[in-house]
C-alpha positions as CSV (number, residue, x, y, z in Angstrom):
1,M,-68.2,82.1,-69.4
2,P,-71.0,79.5,-69.7
3,A,-74.5,80.8,-70.2
4,A,-76.3,80.6,-66.8
5,H,-79.8,80.9,-68.4
6,P,-80.8,80.4,-72.0
7,R,-80.3,83.5,-74.2
8,V,-82.7,84.2,-77.1
9,A,-81.7,85.7,-80.5
10,H,-83.5,85.5,-83.8
11,G,-82.4,83.2,-86.5
12,P,-81.4,84.9,-89.8
13,V,-83.7,83.0,-92.2
14,D,-86.9,81.8,-90.5
15,R,-87.1,84.4,-87.8
16,R,-87.7,81.7,-85.1
17,P,-85.9,82.5,-81.9
18,V,-82.5,80.7,-81.4
19,V,-82.0,79.9,-77.8
20,T,-78.4,79.5,-76.4
21,Y,-78.2,76.9,-73.7
22,Y,-74.4,76.9,-73.2
23,D,-71.6,79.1,-74.6
24,D,-67.8,79.1,-73.9
25,R,-64.8,79.6,-76.1
26,L,-64.8,76.0,-77.5
27,V,-68.4,74.8,-77.1
28,R,-71.8,76.4,-78.0
29,V,-75.1,74.7,-77.6
30,T,-78.1,76.4,-79.2
31,S,-81.6,75.3,-80.2
32,A,-80.3,75.0,-83.8
33,A,-77.0,73.2,-83.4
34,V,-74.1,72.1,-81.2
35,T,-70.8,73.6,-82.1
36,V,-67.5,72.2,-80.7
37,E,-64.2,73.6,-81.8
38,G,-65.7,74.8,-85.1
39,R,-67.4,71.5,-85.9
40,V,-71.2,72.1,-86.3
41,Y,-73.8,69.4,-85.6
42,P,-77.3,70.5,-86.4
43,L,-79.8,69.3,-83.8
44,A,-82.1,67.9,-86.5
45,E,-79.3,65.5,-87.5
46,I,-78.7,64.3,-83.9
47,T,-80.7,61.2,-82.9
48,E,-79.1,60.2,-79.6
49,I,-76.8,61.5,-76.9
50,W,-74.9,59.5,-74.2
51,H,-71.9,59.7,-72.0
52,Q,-69.0,57.5,-70.8
53,H,-66.6,57.8,-67.9
54,G,-63.0,56.8,-68.1
55,T,-60.9,55.2,-65.3
56,L,-60.0,56.9,-62.1
57,S,-56.9,59.2,-62.1
58,W,-54.7,58.0,-59.2
59,R,-52.7,61.2,-59.5
60,V,-55.8,63.2,-58.6
61,L,-56.7,60.9,-55.7
62,A,-53.2,61.1,-54.4
63,G,-53.3,64.9,-54.5
64,R,-56.5,64.9,-52.5
65,G,-54.9,62.6,-49.9
66,A,-51.9,64.9,-49.7
67,I,-54.2,67.9,-49.1
68,G,-56.0,66.0,-46.3
69,A,-52.6,65.1,-44.7
70,A,-51.5,68.7,-44.9
71,L,-54.7,69.7,-43.1
72,V,-54.4,67.1,-40.4
73,A,-50.6,67.1,-39.8
74,P,-50.4,70.3,-37.7
75,L,-53.3,69.2,-35.5
76,V,-51.7,65.7,-34.9
77,A,-48.4,67.5,-34.1
78,A,-50.1,69.8,-31.6
79,A,-51.9,66.8,-30.0
80,A,-48.6,64.9,-29.8
81,G,-46.9,68.0,-28.3
82,V,-49.5,68.3,-25.5
83,A,-49.3,64.5,-24.8
84,L,-45.4,64.8,-24.7
85,A,-45.6,67.7,-22.3
86,V,-47.9,65.8,-19.9
87,W,-45.8,62.6,-20.3
88,L,-42.5,64.3,-19.5
89,D,-43.8,65.4,-16.1
90,R,-41.3,68.3,-15.9
91,S,-41.7,71.6,-14.1
92,A,-44.9,73.7,-14.7
93,T,-42.9,76.3,-16.7
94,I,-41.6,73.7,-19.2
95,T,-45.0,71.9,-19.4
96,I,-46.7,75.2,-20.2
97,A,-44.1,76.2,-22.7
98,V,-44.4,72.9,-24.6
99,I,-48.2,73.0,-24.5
100,G,-48.1,76.7,-25.7
101,A,-45.8,75.8,-28.6
102,S,-48.0,72.8,-29.5
103,V,-51.1,75.0,-29.5
104,L,-49.3,77.5,-31.8
105,V,-48.4,74.7,-34.2
106,G,-52.1,73.6,-34.2
107,L,-53.2,77.1,-34.9
108,A,-50.8,77.3,-37.9
109,V,-53.3,75.2,-39.9
110,G,-55.9,78.1,-39.7
111,P,-54.5,80.5,-42.3
112,V,-53.5,77.6,-44.6
113,A,-56.8,75.7,-44.2
114,D,-58.8,78.1,-46.4
115,F,-56.4,77.8,-49.2
116,L,-56.2,74.0,-48.9
117,F,-60.0,73.6,-48.7
118,E,-60.5,75.8,-51.8
119,H,-58.0,73.6,-53.7
120,L,-59.7,70.4,-52.5
121,D,-63.1,71.8,-53.6
122,R,-61.8,72.7,-57.1
123,S,-60.3,69.2,-57.3
124,Y,-63.8,67.7,-56.8
125,A,-65.3,70.1,-59.3
126,R,-62.8,69.1,-61.9
127,G,-63.3,65.4,-61.2
128,S,-61.0,62.5,-61.0
129,R,-61.7,60.9,-64.4
130,Q,-62.1,61.7,-68.0
131,R,-65.7,62.2,-69.2
132,E,-66.9,61.9,-72.7
133,I,-70.1,63.1,-74.5
134,W,-71.1,61.0,-77.5
135,L,-73.9,61.6,-80.0
136,R,-75.4,59.8,-82.9
137,W,-75.1,62.2,-85.9
138,R,-76.3,61.1,-89.3
139,G,-76.4,57.6,-88.0
140,R,-72.8,57.4,-86.8
141,P,-71.4,57.7,-83.3
142,V,-69.4,60.8,-82.8
143,Q,-67.3,61.8,-79.8
144,L,-68.5,65.3,-79.1
145,L,-66.3,66.2,-76.2
146,R,-63.7,64.6,-73.8
147,T,-62.9,66.5,-70.6
148,P,-61.7,65.8,-67.1
149,D,-63.7,68.8,-65.8
150,A,-66.8,67.3,-64.2
151,L,-68.6,70.7,-63.8
152,R,-68.1,71.7,-67.4
153,F,-69.1,68.2,-68.6
154,G,-72.3,68.3,-66.6
155,Q,-73.2,71.8,-67.9
156,I,-72.6,70.9,-71.5
157,Y,-74.3,67.5,-71.3
158,R,-77.4,69.0,-69.7
159,A,-77.4,71.9,-72.3
160,V,-77.4,69.4,-75.2
161,Q,-80.2,67.4,-73.5
162,R,-82.3,70.5,-73.0
163,A,-81.7,71.7,-76.6
164,M,-82.8,68.3,-78.0
165,E,-85.9,68.1,-75.7
166,A,-86.9,71.6,-76.8
167,G,-86.6,70.7,-80.5
168,R,-88.8,67.6,-80.3
169,P,-92.5,68.1,-80.7
170,I,-94.6,67.0,-77.7
171,P,-96.8,64.1,-78.6
172,P,-100.6,64.7,-78.1
173,R,-102.0,63.4,-74.8
174,R,-104.5,60.6,-75.0
175,R,-107.8,61.1,-73.3
């Protein structure tokens, strides 16, 4: 689980506090270093950080469209049923039965809608493209992370920015 707020522990050698900005099973960002899958990049050796976005995933976009269609289809079917009942101009009993069945079809979207909206929301949180975090380490560009998960990308990128900002001395103000 990513760290929601920085955690403070003391470093073993210099007794300065080590702040953890992000921590999951593969990535850890502290005030001393960035660790990704066992590779350690000390902050003192990182001079720049940037990000890049890949191309859109049409598979993800098609999945979102399918969810939207699944949400709208029962409502369209219900509206078509009501229109059909009125257009047929049959007896009141048949018209009421067709309209009642159409309303029931429209109401069928209710229980499923929560599940579909949750899936759609997770789809947007994950994102529709690959995202990469790059840094300049010892003068060389290094790809730190590549992920399609937009939320995780943002958390890690911001954590590295905060760690780098905290490690830089603030220049004196001019009067």
